[in-house]
N, C-alpha and C positions, 0 to 999 in steps of 0.2 A: 505491500497499499503505498510506503512511504515512497520507496521509487520510484512508483507510479504518477505519487503528486506532484515529484521533483522533477519527472523530466523536464516537462513544460516548461518552469521557470525554470530549470540551470542550476550547476551545481556550482557553489561556490564554501570552499572552508576556510576562511579567514584565520590566519595564524596556524593553523593544523601542524603538525612536526611529521610533515611527509617526508625529508630523507629519513630522520631516525626510525622511525615506522618501515620503510621501504629496506634499509639494510637490517633493521630487526628479521622481519620476513625472508629476505636474506640467508642471512645465516641460520634461521630454524628450517630453512628447506633445505638446506649446504648438509644438515647432520643425520636429512634421509637417506643418505646416499649406505653410509655403514650400516644401515639396516633394513634393504631393500628385500634380503632374504625375508624379510616377516612383516611385509605393507602394514597389517593393521596396526603393529607400534607405533609407527613414524605420524599417521593419519591419525590417532588418538592425539597424540605430542602439539601436532599440526592445531588441534580443532582447541585444545585448552591454551595455546601459545598465541593464533593469530584467529580465531572466530570469535573472539570479541572485542576486539580490535572496531569494528562496523558498528558496536552501540557507541562508542565515542560522537562518530559524525553525526548518528540518529540521534545523539542528546545535542545535539549542535543546532538541532529543529526544535526540539524539546517545548521550549517556549520563549516565545515572542516578546516579553512584558515582564515588568515587575508582577504586577497580575496575577499572572501564570501560574510564574515561580512560586506563589505562597502560597498557592493552588494544589499546585501540585509536592510540596510540601505538605501541608493538608492532612493533604489524602493519604500518601505515604505513613503518616505519623496516624494518622483513625486506622488504617490498617496492622500496623504495627500491634496495636492497641488487642488486638484477635491472641496473637502467638504467645504475650508476654502475660498478659489478662490468667490463661488457660497454663504459664507457667508459675504463676505465682500462688495460683488455687491448688501445685503438683503440688510446690515445695511445702505452704500448708499440711497437704496432708500425709506426705512422706513425714517431717518433722511431729505431726500428732500420733504417729503409729498405724495410720490408713498407706503403709506401702502395696498393700495385695491388691487396693482400690487402685494404685496411679499403673499401678504395672499388667493390670488387668487389657488397662485401655492399648495396649502395644502389642498385646498376645505373644506370637513366640518372638518378634522382635523387643520386645524387653531387654532383654541380655543385653542386645545389641545396642539398643539407644540408655544404657547406664553403664554399659563398661561393664559387662557384668557384676552389676549392683554393687556397683564400688560405694564402698562407706568410709570415708575420708576420716578419723577418730583424733583426736589430739588431746585426750586426758579432760580428768575431771566430767564423761559425758556428753562432749562437744563432738561434733559430727560436721560432715560436709558431703551430702545425697549428690546425685548426678540429677537436674531435672534438664530434660529431653526439652517441652513443650511440646509442638508440632516438626523436630528437624529427628533426623537419623543417629542426630552426637549432641552431647552438649557444647563441644566447641562451636559445630553450625549454629548453635542458637545463641550463645553469646557473643560468639562476632557477630550477627545478624540486630543484636541490641546495640550493640556498639556504633552499629551504621545510624539505625533509627538514635539514639540518644544525639547522634549529629545534627540527622534530617529535623529533628522535633527541636533543637534549639536552634538550627537555620530560621523554622520559621514563626518561633519567638522573637528571636532577633530583627526578624523581619515586619512583623506585624504586632507589638507585647501582646501578643497573647496570652491569655490566662488558660488556658484549655490549652494550650502549647505548654505551657509550663507541666502542669499537670499531667498530661503527658510526660514528657520527660520523668519527673518523680518516679512514676508506673514504672519507665522502661530502665533507671536506675534501680529501681526496686529488683527488676526479673532479673537482671542483669549480675547486680549482688546477692540472687541465692539462685542464680543457676548452678550452681557446685561447682561453676568451675575456679579456681585456687585463682589466676591469669586476672579476673573479678577486681579481686581485693586491691588489688597493686592498678593494675590499667586503665578500667574503669575510671577510677580518680584521675589518675596520671590524662585519659584524656579529656575529661574536662575541664581540668585546668588548661589543657594546650589550649584547648576549644575556646574559652573565655580568654586566653592571653591572644589567640591570633584573632578577637575579634573584634580589638581594640579601642573597649569603651569599657574603661576601670568602671564604671560604675556598675559590669553586669556581677560582681565578682562577689558581691553579698549575695545579690539575688539567688547564684552559680552554689556558692557555700550554704543559701537557707533550700536550697532543694534536692545538692548534696544529706545535707541532714537530714531532713526529712525522709528520705529515701531509707538510708543507713539506719535511720531509730525503728521505721519499716523493718526492716532488714533483720533488725535486733529480735525483735516481736517474732518475728515467721520463726529462725531459724534456732531461739532458745526455748521454743517449745516441746521439744524433747528433753529440756529441763527439768519443765514446771514449773520456771518464772513467773510466767504471767499470766 
């Protein structure tokens, strides 16, 4: 549909790094030669390395105005609420002793999505449980949440929407309860970098409050196994 639409209006991609992309594609194609005995392997590699590049050009024409960009960011953020809410609900069930209900949702795939029902214990009853939500692996879920935190922040940054802030809290809570140890370090760092590069010092306090609310929620969810609350 994109090709047919642009065919009549011409093709321009101002500023696109055509030369580096071409050299990179050439390098990938050169690597085909040693593996021609099993052509499926290099084809899979080419798919991974090259076939996502056209999405950059597709994105060039995806939005034409600030209003359209805000609309796109809002849509992406709202859709992300679904897996984040499911993940938080799963975390609550896991930490309150209802793991069987969560694992039954995945059927035979439960072993794979939870890394063999991994339970990382840290003494005095503290646990870190894998929460996959709608994804096949906890790392995929965690990385998706990090990407959507950026999107919701951009939505709030451009529109000052309170709904965007609420969704950002939800996504942060989902990331911190995902069962990924990296989330406890990388997610706060990610948020700090986003605020820093956002260029407005006044956003530091808002971001700190958003993270604090999400962190308190995380403590509530994960401490259920201890019976603290």
